[in-house]
Every structure is written in structure tokens, then in C-alpha cells.
C-alpha positions in Angstrom: -5.0 -51.7 -62.1 -8.3 -52.5 -63.5 -8.9 -51.4 -67.2 -10.1 -48.0 -67.8 -13.2 -47.3 -69.8 -12.4 -43.9 -70.7 -9.7 -41.2 -69.9 -9.8 -37.5 -70.9 -6.9 -35.3 -71.1 -5.8 -32.0 -72.7 -2.9 -31.3 -75.0 -1.4 -27.8 -76.0 0.8 -26.7 -78.8 1.3 -23.1 -79.9 -2.1 -21.6 -79.7 -4.1 -25.0 -80.2 -5.9 -26.9 -77.5 -7.0 -30.4 -78.0 -9.3 -32.3 -75.6 -8.8 -36.2 -76.0 -11.2 -38.9 -74.7 -9.5 -42.2 -75.1 -11.4 -45.6 -74.9 -11.0 -49.0 -75.4 -11.7 -50.1 -79.1 -10.5 -50.9 -82.5 -8.1 -47.7 -83.0 -10.2 -45.4 -84.8 -9.4 -41.8 -84.3 -12.0 -39.0 -84.8 -11.0 -35.3 -84.9 -13.9 -32.7 -84.6 -16.5 -35.5 -85.7 -14.5 -36.0 -88.8 -12.3 -39.1 -89.6 -8.4 -38.6 -89.1 -7.8 -39.0 -92.8 -10.5 -36.2 -93.7 -9.3 -33.7 -90.9 -5.6 -34.2 -91.9 -4.9 -34.8 -95.6 -1.2 -34.7 -95.2 0.5 -38.0 -94.1 3.0 -36.3 -92.2 0.4 -34.8 -89.8 -1.3 -38.1 -89.4 1.9 -39.7 -88.6 2.5 -37.1 -86.0 -0.9 -37.6 -84.4 -0.5 -41.4 -84.3 3.1 -41.4 -83.0 2.2 -42.2 -79.2 0.3 -45.4 -80.4 3.3 -46.4 -82.5 5.8 -45.8 -79.8 3.8 -47.7 -77.2 2.8 -50.3 -79.6 -0.7 -49.9 -78.8 -2.3 -49.4 -82.4 -5.7 -50.7 -82.6 -6.3 -51.1 -78.9 -7.8 -47.6 -78.2 -10.2 -45.3 -79.8 -9.6 -41.5 -79.7 -12.3 -39.0 -79.9 -10.6 -35.3 -80.2 -11.9 -31.9 -80.0 -9.3 -29.4 -81.2 -9.6 -25.7 -81.7 -7.1 -22.8 -82.2 -4.0 -22.4 -84.2 -3.4 -24.2 -87.6 -2.7 -27.8 -88.8 0.8 -28.3 -87.2 0.1 -26.9 -83.9 -3.3 -29.0 -83.9 -1.6 -32.1 -84.7 1.1 -31.4 -82.0 -1.5 -30.7 -79.3 -3.5 -33.9 -80.3 -0.1 -35.9 -80.1 0.4 -34.7 -76.4 -3.1 -35.1 -75.5 -3.1 -38.9 -76.7 0.2 -39.6 -74.9 -1.1 -38.0 -71.7 -4.2 -40.2 -72.1 -2.2 -43.1 -72.6 -0.1 -42.6 -69.5 -3.4 -42.2 -67.5 -4.7 -45.5 -68.8 -1.6 -47.5 -68.5 1.5 -46.0 -66.4 3.9 -48.5 -68.1 3.9 -46.6 -71.2 5.4 -43.5 -69.5 8.9 -44.4 -69.9 8.7 -45.2 -73.5 6.8 -42.0 -74.3 9.3 -39.9 -72.2 12.3 -41.4 -74.1 10.6 -40.5 -77.5 10.1 -36.9 -76.1 6.4 -37.0 -76.5 5.3 -36.2 -73.1 7.2 -32.8 -73.1 5.0 -29.9 -73.9 6.6 -27.8 -76.5 6.8 -24.1 -75.0 7.6 -22.3 -78.0 4.9 -19.5 -78.9 5.0 -16.6 -81.5 7.1 -13.8 -80.3 4.9 -10.5 -80.1 5.5 -7.7 -82.5 7.4 -4.7 -81.4 6.2 -1.1 -81.7 8.6 0.7 -84.3 9.4 -2.4 -86.0 7.8 -4.3 -89.0 7.4 -7.6 -87.3 8.7 -9.2 -83.9 12.4 -8.9 -85.0 12.4 -7.5 -88.5 12.8 -3.5 -88.8 11.9 -1.1 -91.2 14.5 -0.1 -93.9 17.2 2.3 -92.5 18.1 5.1 -94.5 21.2 7.1 -93.6 20.3 10.1 -96.0 
């Protein structure tokens, strides 16, 4: 397959949606026009975002330009991770098996459970009084 100039894909997690554009480059990741280090100050979240590159040994081969919205930092990091993984598979199909084995290509289906009427939260109830 000929080298791909750019690949666009979408990743989702909780209520976050990330659009990832992967291009051949030097390994620079920008999130919402900010550097990765400035957008995610926590090293744990940065590692999560870069995990697809680590698993496939493609650090420094691709630049990722990301637009992410919705949710919080953890959900956004998960959405970006899935978007990058899908872009890597679209760019080079040989990476699919290693990403699949690491569990990165699976979309995490867990969402926040809705609040029920007559209760304080989704499962928590108001205090019961017998008398």
C-alpha cells in the first residue's frame, strides 16, 4: 500500500468525541491547537494518549492534530487514544493485531447511568425513616 499523507478518524469515550488527523511527521501531538504537555498536565493522561504509538513502535513517525470536545480529561484522553489507534490502522493495517491484543481498538461502552425519580442519584436513595 502506498504511504498515506493523512488519515482522519473519530474516537469516543463517555461523552467525549475526538477527531484525529494523522500525518507523516516527527511525532508532534497537538490537542485543540495546544501542545500535549499543556493540554494534559498529568503524565498518566499523556501516557494514555501516546499508548497506541508505544504499542505499535511508531513514536516519532506520525504527527497527530486533534480536536476534542465534551466530557472531562479522562474521557478526552480515552477518546484521543481510540482515535489515534483507528488512524494508525487506517494508515497501516499491520498494526491492527498489536493494537487489538493491547485492547486499544475496543470502544469503551461505559456511560453514566441516568438519575431515577424518587432517588438522590442513579442508585443512591433518600434516607429511609421507619417512624
